[in-house]
C-alpha positions in Angstrom: 101.8 102.1 79.5 103.5 104.6 77.4 107.1 104.9 76.1 109.2 108.0 75.5 112.6 107.8 73.7 115.5 110.1 74.5 119.0 110.2 73.1 120.5 107.6 75.4 117.5 106.4 77.4 114.1 105.0 77.1 111.4 105.8 79.7 108.2 103.7 80.3 105.2 104.6 82.4 103.5 101.9 84.3 101.3 100.9 87.3 102.9 98.6 89.9 101.3 96.7 92.7 101.8 98.1 96.2 100.2 96.1 98.9 96.5 96.3 98.2 96.8 99.2 95.7 98.8 100.4 92.8 101.4 103.1 92.3 102.3 105.2 89.3 105.9 104.8 88.2 108.3 105.7 85.4 111.1 103.3 84.6 114.2 104.6 82.9 116.8 102.4 81.1 119.9 103.3 79.2 119.7 102.0 75.7 122.1 99.4 74.5 123.1 98.2 77.9 122.2 95.4 80.3 121.9 97.8 83.2 118.8 97.5 85.4 116.1 100.1 84.9 115.8 102.9 87.5 112.3 103.3 88.8 110.8 106.7 89.8 107.6 106.9 91.8 105.4 109.7 90.5 102.0 111.2 91.5 103.5 112.3 94.9 103.5 108.7 96.1 99.7 108.5 95.9 98.2 105.0 95.8 95.4 104.1 93.5 92.6 101.4 93.8 92.8 100.5 90.2 95.9 99.7 88.0 94.3 101.7 85.2 94.1 104.8 87.4 97.8 104.5 88.3 98.7 103.9 84.7 96.9 107.1 83.6 98.7 109.1 86.3 102.1 107.6 85.2 101.4 108.4 81.5 100.5 112.0 82.4 103.7 112.4 84.3 105.7 110.9 81.5 104.4 113.6 79.1 106.1 116.2 81.4 109.5 114.6 81.3 111.7 116.8 79.0 114.9 114.7 79.1 116.9 112.2 81.1 120.2 113.4 82.5 123.5 111.5 81.8 123.1 110.0 85.3 119.6 108.7 84.5 117.6 111.3 86.4 114.4 112.7 85.1 114.4 116.3 83.9 111.0 117.7 84.1 109.3 120.5 82.1 109.4 123.8 84.0 106.6 124.0 86.6 105.8 120.3 86.0 106.2 119.2 89.6 
């Protein structure tokens, strides 16, 4: 799991269970509020056998997030996806 701080948001990469596998996700939460986090599935929806593999994929994706929009959407580096 990795964290990345933005002006109004915090983003966290993680692996989450999905049936008998794991998916790579990035959760985005507005700082200073009680709003629920918005979860984005990354790695093109690929499922991983090990949580550690999904976590590595999520961390790699998080390094390519340049910013979070005012609406909470991920803004990727150019050519990142």
